[in-house]
N, C-alpha and C positions, 0 to 999 in steps of 0.2 A: 531326522525328516526334518527339523529345524534348520541343521545345520547344511542340509540338501539345498534348503530353499535359502539359506543366506548366500551360499556360494554364488548359485544360478543368480543370485539378482543382483551381485556388487561386480562380480566377476568377468563379465561381459567385455570390458574391455581390454583384459590381459591378450587374447587370441591375436585383437587387431596390434597390439603393442609387438608383441614377438614376432608377428609376420612381418612388419615392417621395421625391424632390428632397432626397435626403442626401451631395448629391456630396461635402460638407465634413467626414463624417463620420468620426471617428479610427476605424480600424478596425487590429484588432492579431491577423496570421495565425500561425498556430502550428501545428508539426506534432510532436505526442507519440509517445510510444513505443508507443503503441496508439490503437486505435479506440474511440469512445465507443459500447457497446453496450447497456451496463446504467446505467440511471439511478438505483438506488436503492442509494447508498453503504453502506448497512446489510446488504442483504442480500447481498451478493459483496464479497469482500477483495482485487478488482481496484484495482490502485495508480491505473488511469484512472478508475475511478467514484469514487475519493476524490478527485482532482483535482477531476472535475467537480462533486463535492458539495462542496468546499470553497470551489468560485466561488459556488455559490447559496446555500447556509446558511452557519448563523454556531453558534457552539460558546458555551459558557459559560466557558470558559477555555482559553488558545491556551498550548502552551510555546514559549518562547522557544529563542535561537541555544545559550543554554548548559543546554537543557531541562529548564530551569523553569517551571513553570505560573502566568499571568499572567492577570488578570481581562478577559476578551472581553465576553460579552454580560453578566456580571456587574458591578453598579455596585459593591456593597460585600459583603461576606460577615463572618461571625464561627464561631469554632471554640470550642465551650465548653470550660471548664480540662480536662474530664476527656478531652478528645478524640473524643466519640462525638456531639456533635450540632453539624452544620452548618447555619448559617441563610445563605441565598443572597438577594439582591434585585437582579431584574435593573433595568439602567441604561433611562434615560429615552432614549424615539422609535426605538425597535425597533418595525419593521411588517413583516408578510408581503406578501410582490409582490402578493397582491390586496388589499392596503390594512389588511388586518383587523390588530391588534395582537397583538403575542404576549405571549403569557400564561403564568401558569405551569401550567396546564392543559398547555398545550401542551409545556411544557419536564417536568412529570412523564412525559405517555404517550412523549415520545420518548425519554427516558432509561431507560424500564419497556422500550421496542423495543429500545434498543440492548443494555442490559443482560443481556437473554436471549440475544442472538445472538451478540456479541463476546465473543472471550474474556478481555479487560481489563475489560468490563464485567458477565460471569458472577461474575467473581472477586470485582469490588467489589460488587455485589449480594449475592452468599455472605453480606455482612456488615452488609447495609442491614437494617434492622427496619420503619422507615417511611420514606415519603415523600408530605408531605403538603404542601398549600398552605396558606400563612397568610390570603394573598391575592391578587389577580392580580399582584403584582408580587415577593411574597416567597412562600420554600417553604424548608423544613425536611428535611436529610435526618439520621435515627437512626440509630446503628451498634448494633451487639450486642458489638464490639471495637473497639477504638483503631487499625482498620486504617491503615495510614500511607502509602499512595497514594492518597487520594481525588481531590486536585485532578491530580495528573500523568496521573491515568486519563481526567480529564472534559477534559483540553488534549491530550492524545495526538494526533499527528499522522501517525501510518502509516497502516492498511487499518483500515475499519470506525471513524472517527471519532466521535466523540459528539455528529453534528449536532443541531439543534432541527428538529424538522418541524411542520407543525398538528397537530392533535391528530386532525384527521380522518383525515389519513395514518398518524399514529403508532399508532394504533388497529390498523393491518393486524398479520395474523400476520407475524413476523420471518421465517419460513421462507416466505413469498410476499412478489414485488416489488409496491412502490409504485410506482403508473402515472403519478403526476402528481409534477414537482419542483418544489415552490411554496416557495421559503424565505424568509430574511428578510436575505441575502447581499448582497454588492458587484455581483454582477449577476444577472438573470431567465435562466431558460433558456427559450428560444426554441424550444418543442418541435414549432410546426407548421414551424419551416426545420429539422429534426432528419433527416437525410441518412444513417443507419448505414452505413457503409462510402464515405463522403464526406465528412461537416462536419458537427459539431455547434456552434451557433450562440449564444453569452450577449449579451445586451443590458445595457446600464447599467444599473442600481437608481438612478434620480436620487433617489429617497425615504432611502437609506441615510445613516444617520447613523453616522460613526466615532467612534471610544472621542473623549473631548473629551480637548484639550490638544495635540494633533498629535503624541502618543506614535509615536518612531521605529520602524516597523516591524521586527521581528524574531521571523523565522521565522513563526508562527503568531501571534504577538502582537505588540502596538502596533495602531496605527491600520492600515484597511483602505482604500485610497482608490483606490475604480474611475477608472482615471487614460483609460483609452479608451471610448468610444462603444459598442465592439462586439468581442467576441472570437470570433474563428472557430477552432476545432480543427478543423483541416485532415486526413483522414487521407490519406497518401503512403505505401505499404506498401514500395516500394523505395527502401533507402537512399541510391541514388545518386543518384535521380529528386530526395530528398527534398534533397539538399545542392546541386544544381543551383538547387533553386529558393529557395534561400537564398543563394548566391551575385549571383542574377538577378535577386535582391529582389524575388520574388513571391513569398518568406514573411518572415516577420520574426524567428522566435523557433523554434530547433531544439532541442528536448529531448535527446534521447539520439540524435546524431549515431556514426554508426558509426566506431569507431575508426581503423577503415582511412584515414578521410578527413580526421582531425583536422591533419595536416599541409598539406593544399590548403586548410582552412577558416581556420588560421591564416595564411596568406599572403593569403587574397581580402581586396580592399578593400570595408572597410567592415564586414566580418565580425570579430567578437572571441568568446573563447572563456573562458568562466567554470567556475571551480570552483565548487561550490555549499556545502562545506562541510569539516571537519576531521574526520570520521567519515566512513569510505566509505560510499557512499550505497544500495547494494545487496550482498545477499549472494545465491547460488545454492544453491537446494535439491532435492532429490530427494524426493519425498515418496511414499510406500508406505501401501498399502490394509492397515491393521490387521483389518478386518474377516473378512478371503477370504483360503484358500489362494492364493500356497504364503506369503506374508506375514504370515499370522495366526499364526505360529511366529518366536519371536525369532530362532532361529538363521539360518532362511532370511533375515530380516532383516540380519543381524551379515554374513553371507554377501556382501552387497551392497557394503559397503565395501573388500572387495578387489578391486571393479570400477573404481575411483574413484581417477584419477590427477589431482588437482586442475588440476595445468599444463596436462593434455589442454583441457579444460573451458575453461581462463581464456586460454590461446592462439586456441581458436576462438571464444572470444565476444568476447573484447578485444584481444587480438592483442600490443599494447605494453606489456611489465611494466610503464612509468611507470606505467600505472593499474589495474593489477589486485595483488593480495597472495594468498597461497596461506596459508589459515587453516583449520586445521583442529578449529576449535571452533564451537558454534552462537550464543555471545555474543560480538559483532563484536571482530575484532581491532581494536586501537586505540580502543576503549571502555575505560569507567572497570573495567569488569567481565570482561576478557579473562582466560582461564586455560588450561591447557592438560589440564583433566579430560577425560580419554575422547580423547583426542588419538590412543593408542597402535592403535586402530583402523585409522588410517591409513598405516600403516608400511608394510603390506604389500600392495602390487598386486600379485594372482595371480590370475590368471584360472581357473586352473584348482583352486586352494585355493576360490574361490566356487564354482565347480560341485561338489565334492566336499562342501562344508556344505550347499549346496541337496538335495543327497542325502541326505544325513545329515539332513535337517529333513522328509523326506518326500516330494521335489517328484521328479516321474518324468516329468517332459518336457510337462507341459500348459501348455497356451499362457498366455503373461503379456501382458497387455496392456495396453499404454502406450499414453497418450494422445500424440499427436503433432502440436504447433504446427508451420503451416506459415506463419504472417505473421507472428514477433513476433523483433526483432532479434536477443536475448539467448536467448531460452528455443527457439528453433528450434535453433540449432548445439549447444545443450549437449544436446539431448533426442537430435543426433545422434550425439553422440559416446557416451551412455548405449546407444542403441541396437546401437552398432555392438560397445562394450564386451558387451555381453550375448550378440551372437551369437557374440563371440570365446570366450566360456564354456561355448559350445551350448547354451545357454536358446534355449527356443522363443518366439520374440518373434512378438507381433500387436502391430505396430504401426499405431493407426489414426489416419489424418491427418485433420487438421481445424483449422480457424481458432482463434485464441486463445478469440474469446466461445464458440465451441463447447463448448471444453476448459471455459472457469466454467462453464457450465452444467452438462455430463456430472458435474465432477468431485465433485458435490454429490451423484448419486445412490448410495445404499449397496447398491443392489441386485447381485449379483454379475456379475463381469463380461460373461458368456453371457447376461444379461438386462440388458446397458445399462450396467452397472457398469464399473469400471476396476481395474487393479493398480496403476500408478506415472503420476503425473505430474510434469513436471519447473517452476519457477515461482521467484519471486523474492519478497525481501523487503527492506524498507528497514535501511539498517545503523543508523538511530540508534532506532528500534524494539526492535530486534535486540540492543542494546547492554544494555538491562535487563531483568534476569529476568519482572518483572512484565509489562510493556507488550509483550514480544515474544510477540507470541501463538503463533506456531509453536512454540514450545518448549512450550506446554501438550500435558496427557495426560489430557483432561476425559473421555474417553469419548463416550459420544452427545454431548455438549453443547460437545465442541471442535471445531477447524475440519477439514477434508475430509481423509480418511485416520483419522480418530478413533484417533489412540494411548490408552490407557487403562492409567494409572497413578496410586495414589495417591501414591505418594512423590514423585514429582514435582510433582505438584499441594501437596502437604505442605512441600515445600521451597520452592516460590514464595511460599506463605502466608508462611515464615517471614521469608523477603527482607522482606516488605512490613510485617513489625511488629520488625524489626533493628534497633536502638539506634544501632549505631556501624558506620562506614565498614569497617571490621576485620572484622566479624562480617556483613555482607553480602558481603564479598569471598570470605568462607570457606564461606558459604551458596552463592553462583553458582558455586564450585568443583566442591560437591557437587551441586547443580541440573545443570550439565552433563554430569559423570562420568555421571549414573543418566539423563539424557535421551538421550546417546551410547549406553549399554548397553543400553538398550530401540528403538533407531534411531527415535526420533521422527520424525527425517527426517535425511536425510544432506547434509550442506552439500559444495559443490564449490567454494569459494574466495569472495572478495567482489572488488569492481570500484568506481571512482568515475570515471563518465564526463563529462566539463564538458560545458555545455550551449552551443549557441553561438547567436549573433544578430546582428541587424544594428542595430550602436553608431552608425552613421549616421543611424538611421529611429528608433529605442526606446532610452528610459530608466526608471530606476527600479527592475531588477528586484532583488526581494530574494531572495538567495544562501538553500536552503533543500537541505539533504539530504534527500531521499525523493522529498516531493510539491512539485512545481513551484508556485510560488506567483506567480500573474499579475493579480492586482488592484493592484499597484502602478506597474503600468509604464504608462508616458507614451508618447505618438508626437509625435515632433519635428517 
């Protein structure tokens, strides 16, 4: 029975290939951590949407494995001595998948859309006075102040990456989803073959021109070489089924295998495990809605700290302590700005104290709506641990079960929970982005311009700005500690630890994987 399920799940492309005479087509079949349900990587912070986006779109810069920005679509650039004017010129050979050239009109419209939606982009654009085209290939960005994170922001590789769309899509209201996915990147999205809940298909862009000089790939920098003719992101929700598919050779790449299965995968013939980077790939977080009771009250938000024993979450999600780390900070432990600011909130796991603080905050037993993800290999068990702890504290939990795609849609609603909104959802963020106070979008508190949950605190935003203008690393570290302390006090979110799961792949069938913490890089992979 299991075998029949696997064959049905991953072999959907075979009849298509045979019917079109493509028997020799090189196909990479990969199972990712989630299903592709949203094709607009600016509209959502979903990691899978960003992985999808980075296959089909390109960026002006790409941050390398050392978190340093390197030109990608940009051929050359200049920064004025006062660091207020940036002049960028696009490199030759950039074309969208419909054959039209990439111009500065597309770039400017794309950056403005990103700058109105993404937290990092919003911060950057708060210092942008003008963004003007010089000609079809050159444009200028003029700042009001010498903001120090321009290139890093354009090259970030977490959620809501600054991808370049065609102008006609980029003019879409950032609060509305783009319906077409036509980029200029190494792969084309085969929208007609997209089956949500089953697979997403990407076809090699034969017109793609990589950066000249065969620059070695490094995270999101360097040459992007489309190594196979076709990529299929196959959705298999059951981890054991996905593991069996890899062992049986029915898929080639498994992005986030269940840690319980790692010993089996390590011993499987033809299968190898690969760690993706030096910084842990994932940080877990509990997001509270600051707009509505009870968590519009800071005391109620702080009460939730007393329900969090990170070991409980990490054991449920990861199991093996070799792959996880208790981390009581919001800035990634092991990263350059790790600190213990605000960590005292985690010293007392005490459900009774949590209940008492909730009562003092005015909570009288009203239902607390938790968006309960049912189909995510890490978010689902984490939500189970949270709901159990809340119920042990006597809180009235309204756990509303839904798939992750539905959570992504609903968390954008600002209405009260009784009108389709929410109080709590559990999610994750990339460890690389979370290691930098400016690129860590979720630590922001930009009110209605911020991410779901909408924390609002002028001091947090002031400290993030100060970090970007700091002149020395010592000054940055001092600011990072003050920022994390304030963010913990205001409960921007509640971290429940971090982990780094190796990816698994068929070493006897594929090669050229570019290790990257956070977003899986698929364009360099070749089929043997």
